[in-house]
KEDOGU-881219 format. One line per 10 residues: their letters; for each residue x, y, z of C-alpha. Coordinates in steps of 0.2 Angstrom, whole numbers. Example, Ala and Ser with C-alpha at 12.3 -4.5 7.8 and 13.67 -1.06 7.14 Angstrom:
<rs>
as	62/-22/39 | 68/-5/36
</rs>
This chain:
<rs>
xxxxxxxxxx	-1/-2/0 | 6/18/-5 | 9/30/9 | 2/46/7 | 18/55/1 | 23/43/-12 | 3/45/-19 | 3/63/-19 | 18/62/-31 | 10/51/-41
xxxxxxxxxx	-5/63/-43 | 5/77/-46 | 14/68/-61 | -3/62/-68 | -11/78/-69 | 6/86/-78 | 4/71/-89 | -15/75/-92 | -10/95/-94 | 3/92/-107
xxxxxxxxxx	-7/79/-116 | -24/90/-118 | -10/104/-124 | -3/92/-137 | -23/87/-142 | -29/107/-144 | -11/112/-154 | -16/96/-167 | -33/101/-169 | -28/120/-173
xxxxxxxxxx	-13/115/-185 | -25/103/-195 | -40/115/-194 | -30/131/-198 | -29/137/-217 | -11/130/-226 | 0/145/-231 | -4/153/-247 | 9/151/-259 | 7/159/-278
xxxxxxxxxx	19/149/-291 | 22/156/-306 | 12/152/-320 | 18/137/-330 | 15/133/-349 | 0/121/-352 | 4/105/-362 | 5/107/-381 | 2/128/-378 | 15/139/-385
xxxxxxxxxx	21/155/-373 | 18/170/-379 | 27/184/-370 | 18/201/-370 | 37/212/-367 | 26/229/-366 | 10/232/-360 | 4/244/-374 | 0/260/-369 | 0/253/-351
xxxxxxxxxx	-17/247/-355 | -19/231/-344 | -32/216/-345 | -33/200/-339 | -26/187/-352 | -42/174/-348 | -51/189/-358 | -45/180/-371 | -54/164/-370 | -69/174/-361
xxxxxxxxxx	-73/187/-372 | -65/180/-389 | -65/160/-386 | -46/161/-390 | -37/148/-379 | -21/142/-391 | -6/148/-381 | 1/154/-364 | -1/173/-363 | 12/181/-352
xxxxxxxxxx	21/196/-347 | 33/188/-335 | 51/190/-343 | 60/176/-333 | 50/165/-346 | 60/173/-361 | 70/158/-365 | 56/146/-367 | 43/159/-376 | 40/151/-394
xxxxxxxxxx	34/172/-398 | 38/188/-390 | 25/203/-394 | 34/219/-394 | 24/235/-396 | 33/247/-408 | 25/262/-398 | 34/257/-381 | 53/254/-389 | 64/267/-382
xxxxxxxxxx	76/275/-396 | 93/268/-390 | 83/251/-390 | 89/249/-370 | 72/242/-367 | 71/228/-380 | 78/209/-374 | 95/208/-372 | 96/190/-368 | 102/181/-384
xxxxxxxxxx	86/176/-394 | 82/155/-395 | 82/149/-412 | 65/143/-411 | 60/160/-404 | 49/173/-416 | 48/192/-411 | 32/200/-417 | 30/218/-423 | 15/225/-415
xxxxxxxxxx	9/242/-421 | -11/247/-424 | -6/264/-430 | -6/271/-446 | 10/278/-456 | 7/296/-451 | 6/291/-433 | 21/279/-432 | 38/286/-427 | 53/278/-435
xxxxxxxxxx	65/270/-423 | 83/266/-431 | 88/247/-429 | 73/239/-429 | 70/237/-446 | 78/219/-447 | 73/212/-430 | 56/204/-432 | 49/189/-438 | 31/192/-438
xxxxxxxxxx	20/209/-442 | 3/212/-432 | -5/225/-438 | -24/234/-445 | -14/228/-464 | -23/216/-473 | -7/209/-478 | 0/206/-461 | 5/191/-452 | -9/193/-439
xxxxxxxxxx	-23/203/-448 | -34/212/-434 | -50/217/-439 | -68/214/-434 | -74/206/-448 | -93/202/-454 | -98/185/-454 | -108/173/-463 | -125/170/-458 | -130/153/-457
xxxxxxxxxx	-148/156/-457 | -152/170/-469 | -173/172/-463 | -167/183/-449 | -178/198/-449 | -167/214/-447 | -176/227/-433 | -169/245/-435 | -165/252/-419 | -176/268/-413
xxxxxxxxxx	-168/284/-422 | -167/299/-411 | -155/308/-420 | -149/311/-438 | -131/313/-439 | -118/309/-425 | -99/308/-421 | -90/305/-406 | -72/311/-404 | -58/313/-393
xxxxxxxxxx	-57/333/-397 | -70/342/-386 | -72/356/-398 | -70/347/-417 | -69/366/-423 | -52/366/-415 | -47/349/-422 | -34/347/-436 | -32/335/-452 | -45/334/-466
xxxxxxxxxx	-57/325/-453 | -60/341/-446 | -58/352/-459 | -72/340/-469 | -81/340/-451 | -82/361/-451 | -89/361/-470 | -100/348/-466 | -109/356/-452 | -113/372/-460
xxxxxxxxxx	-126/363/-468 | -132/351/-458 | -133/346/-439 | -120/335/-433 | -124/328/-413 | -104/328/-407 | -102/316/-391 | -87/316/-383 | -78/310/-364 | -72/328/-361
xxxxxxxxxx	-86/339/-367 | -106/342/-362 | -113/329/-371 | -103/316/-357 | -103/297/-364 | -97/283/-355 | -88/267/-365 | -103/257/-358 | -116/270/-368 | -105/270/-384
xxxxxxxxxx	-115/257/-395 | -130/265/-388 | -127/282/-393 | -120/276/-411 | -138/266/-412 | -149/281/-411 | -141/289/-425 | -147/287/-442 | -130/290/-450 | -114/291/-441
xxxxxxxxxx	-96/301/-446 | -83/285/-446 | -69/297/-451 | -51/288/-448 | -38/301/-441 | -26/297/-456 | -29/290/-475 | -20/275/-479 | -22/260/-487 | -31/245/-476
xxxxxxxxxx	-33/260/-462 | -51/257/-458 | -53/254/-438 | -68/250/-427 | -75/267/-432 | -84/258/-447 | -87/243/-436 | -95/252/-423 | -111/259/-434 | -112/242/-444
xxxxxxxxxx	-115/231/-429 | -128/242/-422 | -139/247/-436 | -132/264/-440 | -125/269/-459 | -107/275/-458 | -102/287/-467 | -85/285/-470 | -69/296/-475 | -54/286/-477
xxxxxxxxxx	-45/277/-491 | -53/275/-506 | -70/267/-508 | -64/251/-516 | -52/248/-500 | -68/248/-489 | -75/234/-502 | -61/222/-499 | -70/220/-481 | -87/227/-480
xxxxxxxxxx	-102/226/-493 | -102/242/-505 | -120/247/-500 | -116/246/-481 | -110/263/-480 | -110/280/-488 | -91/287/-494 | -87/306/-494 | -78/304/-510 | -93/298/-518
xxxxxxxxxx	-100/320/-518 | -92/333/-525 | -90/342/-508 | -98/342/-489 | -113/353/-496 | -119/340/-507 | -116/325/-494 | -130/335/-482 | -142/336/-496 | -141/319/-499
xxxxxxxxxx	-143/314/-481 | -157/325/-479 | -166/317/-493 | -162/301/-486 | -168/305/-469 | -185/306/-477 | -186/293/-489 | -186/277/-477 | -188/265/-491 | -171/270/-499
xxxxxxxxxx	-163/273/-483 | -167/255/-476 | -158/247/-492 | -140/251/-482 | -146/235/-471 | -150/224/-486 | -132/217/-480 | -136/209/-465 | -148/196/-474 | -131/186/-476
xxxxxxxxxx	-119/195/-465 | -119/199/-447 | -107/211/-438 | -101/207/-420 | -98/224/-407 | -81/227/-405 | -72/227/-386 | -75/245/-378 | -67/252/-363 | -50/260/-359
xxxxxxxxxx	-41/241/-353 | -47/233/-368 | -39/244/-383 | -28/233/-387 | -35/216/-381 | -41/208/-398 | -25/211/-407 | -16/203/-392 | -28/189/-392 | -25/188/-410
xxxxxxxxxx	-7/186/-410 | -9/172/-397 | -22/163/-411 | -9/164/-424 | 6/159/-414 | -5/143/-408 | -9/138/-425 | 8/144/-437 | 23/136/-433 | 32/140/-450
xxxxxxxxxx	48/151/-446 | 50/167/-456 | 60/184/-457 | 54/201/-462 | 68/208/-471 | 63/227/-468 | 48/230/-458 | 48/249/-463 | 49/246/-481 | 34/235/-480
xxx	23/248/-467 | 30/262/-476 | 31/258/-494
</rs>
């Protein structure tokens, strides 16, 4: 039989073990229930998908790379802006407007033999600066030009069904224009000069983000669709330089009045009866008189939408961050489906002619 002192010692030891055991159980319960530490491993290339490295964000306009699949159903490459993947990238997309004059911000590591550099420029020759030393650096071209390797344009699509009835949107205005300059009267260039002549003979509802007639990007298509005619005036005139200014009104049921390359160039991309070209008229006053007559002749006006029996136009992406999304995603689509290697001997000779 244990003595009283011995029994007391054992009771103390037993109590200590109980406490330690309880603490151990509580620790294990907390460890298992607590969230695992977050780690963000660098993106890895998906199987069978080439890496396309975006070397510069064009004009610092960032978008989610997942938008290529989400918005455009393009998922044929692994897009990244992680420069540590340079040596593994099958293509490097280089935005012309971001290149320094001394080329100091271009890749300096040796170019892998399998890698292609893509010259990325959506501006016209008028607004493209020449940077000495880059003429022979590129393998592919990405441009609005029809003969570019990656041709970026919002195209009409052929309808599978031709019995769909087109409903003309409600028209509240006759002629509209969305401009960057809040005062077109102070603008320069041919489009502003033509506008100043036109407005003498017909009312033009002008909208901009900095004027009293403010519009938000989400209202872009709603604004255009409310007009019978829209001034699709390009900021310079060059072969194939036909931007989303044409696509917007076509997509929402408005007749574009175009000022840009010759009519036959427009007809390379859209039906000739889907738009009105300023070159078809002697001057702005003659065009104004024609539009005013069309305003009262609905039967003739509606014929400008006959093309919709066979084609449809998709609304392009709007908003600041999506200005270059379509172009970048098209580069992804091209690299994912074209494996041939080529070289552009002189990108300036091709572009400036």
